[in-house]
C-alpha positions, 0 to 999 in steps of 0.5 A, a space after each residue: 192760778 199758780 200765783 193765786 195758789 202760792 199767795 194763798 199758801 203764804 197767807 195760810 202759813 199765818 192763818 190762825 196762829 196761837 203763839 203765847 207772846 206774853 209768856 215771852 215778855 221777859 225775853 223781849 224786855 231783855 232784847 230791848 234793854 240790851 240794844 237801848 242801853 248799848 245805844 245810850 252808852 254809845 251816845 254818852 261815852 263813845 261816838 256821841 250823836 253823830 250829827 251831819 253838817 245840816 245840824 252842826 254846820 260846816 262846808 261841803 265840797 263836791 269833787 269829781 274825779 276823772 277816774 274812780 278815786 282812792 278813798 285812802 289816798 284822799 284821806 292821806 291828802 286831807 291829813 297832809 293838809 291838816 284837815 283832820 276832821 274831813 269826812 269823805 263820802 261817795 255820791 252819784 257815780 263812782 267818780 264823785 266824792 263829797 268832802 265835809 270840812 269843819 269850816 263854819 264861816 258863812 262868807 264868800 271868803 270861807 267858800 273860797 277858803 274851803 275850795 282852795 284847801 281841797 284843791 291844794 290838798 289834792 294837787 300833789 304833783 302840780 307843775 311849777 308856774 302853771 294853773 289847774 285848768 280843771 279848777 280855774 274860773 271863766 274869769 281867770 281863763 279870760 284874763 290869761 287869754 287877754 294877756 297872751 292874746 293868741 288870736 291877735 284879736 285887737 279891739 274886740 279882744 275882750 268879747 272874743 276871749 270872754 266867749 272863748 273862756 266860757 266855751 272852755 268852761 262849758 266843754 269842761 262842765 257840760 261835755 266832759 262832766 266837770 273834768 278834762 282829761 286832755 287838752 285835745 278834748 277842747 278841739 272843736 270847742 275853741 280855736 286851736 291857737 287858744 288850746 295851744 296857749 292854754 297848754 303853755 300856762 295850764 295843766 290838767 289835774 285829775 279832779 275838779 271841784 264842782 260846788 261848795 256849800 256852807 251851813 253856818 252854826 246858827 242855821 245848824 242850831 236852828 235845824 236841831 231845834 226844829 228837828 227835836 220839836 218835830 219829833 216831840 210834836 208828833 209824839 204828843 199828837 199821837 198821845 192825844 189822838 189815841 187817848 181820844 180814840 181809845 183811852 189814855 193808857 193806849 196813848 201812853 203805850 203807843 208813845 212809850 213804844 215809839 220812844 223805844 223805837 226812836 231810841 234804838 234807831 238813833 242808838 244804831 246810828 251812834 254805834 255805827 257812827 253814821 251821821 244823822 242828817 235832815 233826811 234821817 230825821 224825815 226817816 225817823 218821823 216816817 217810822 214813827 208813823 209806821 210803828 204807830 199804824 201797826 200798834 193801832 191795828 193791834 189796839 183796835 183788835 184788842 178793843 173789839 175782842 174786849 166786847 166779844 170775849 168778856 169772860 176771858 182775861 186781858 192777857 188772853 185777849 191781848 194774845 188772841 188779838 196779836 195772833 189774829 193780826 199777825 198775818 197782816 203784820 208780817 205780810 205788810 212789814 215784810 213787803 215794806 222791809 224788802 222795799 227799803 232794803 233794796 233802797 239801802 243796797 242800791 239807792 246810793 250813798 246820798 240815800 244811805 242814812 235815810 234807808 238805813 234808818 228805815 231798815 232799822 226802824 221797820 224791824 224794830 217798829 214791827 217788833 215793838 208793836 207786838 212785844 212792847 205796846 200790847 204787853 204794856 196794857 196787860 202790865 198796867 192792868 196787873 198793876 191796878 190789881 196788885 194795888 187792890 184797885 178794880 180792873 179797868 175795862 179798856 173799852 172807851 165809855 163811848 163805845 160801851 154806851 153805844 153797845 147799851 143803846 143797841 141792846 135797848 133798841 133791839 129789846 
C-alpha cells in the first residue's frame, strides 16, 4: 500500500499543471542557440568532429598489464617512441588498455609493425640478449626450445617442443589472463627443464599485447558514408510518416527538432573531445527515435484538442496539450535517463561514448519536444496570419471528413 501511495503521490505532483511554456519560447531559443553555436564553433575551429578509428581508420592494439597501469607513463612511453597521435583508453578490467595508433595500412606487415612499436615503446628496461616471453609467439618459443633442446628429445623433438611451446602460450593466455608474472607460474604446465631453459633466454615484461586490429582508410570512409545515410534516411522517413499521419508542418517541426537534438549531441562530443564511433551513431539513431516518440505524443494530443477546443487559440491549445502530457513525459524520460546514467557511470569505458550520447540525447530530446517542436506549429500559424493568409487548421482533412460523417450518421 505504501508503494502504491508513493507512486500516486509522484503522479499527483504533475497532475493538471498549468505552465505557460510558449511565453518562455525566447528563453528556450537562447538556450538552444548557445549550445548549438558552441558545438558548431567547436566542430569548425577547435576539436573538429573527433572521429573514432571506425571512421578515420587506424590500428587498435589491446594490451593487458600485470598491474593497474599508469596512463601518464604509457603516454610518456608513446611520446618517446614518436607515436604522437596515440590514444589511450581503458577497457575491461583495470589492467587492460586499448591503444589507438594512426597506422592505416591493411597488411600483415602493418599488424606486426603496430604490435612491435607498442612493445618497443613499453619495454623500457629489457635485459640485453633476452626476448620477452609475454609477447613471444608459440612458433618463436618452439624454435628457441628446438635450438636449446632441454629435454634431449631426439627424433620426436619437433613434436614435443611444439606441444611445450603451446602449453606455455596456453598457460599465459588462459590461466594467467595474458600476462605471466613469474616463471614459477609455468610449473606443472611444462617440464621443469623447459622452464629453466626459458629463463636463460627470456625475461617477463609486465604487459602482454593481446590483439591487434586494423581499420583501413577505405573501410573508414565507407562507414562514414553509411552512417550519414542512416541518419538522413531516418530523418526523411520521419518527415514522410508525420506528413502522412498528421500534416506536412508536423513533419517539418519533428525533423527540425531532431536535427536540433543531433546537432547539440554531436557538438557535445566535439566540446568534450570524445570520439564518435559506430556505437555512438547507433545511440544517435536511438535518440532520434526517442525524441520523435515524445514529439508524436504531444502532436497527437494537439490534434485531439483541436477538435475539442475549436474556439481556443492555437497557442492555448498547444500549451494545454503540453501540460496534459507533461506527467507522462517526465516519468518516462526520468526513468529512461536514470537507466542510461547508470550505464554511463558503471558500464565501462567501451560503452562510455554510447551511454554519453544517450544521456545528452535524452535530456535534449525531452526538452526539445516541449520547447522546440510544438512552438514551431504556433510560429508557422502566426507567420500565416502575419502574411494575411487564412489560419490553417492543423487537423488532417481525413480526420475532419470522418468527424462530419459521424455527425451525419447521428442525425
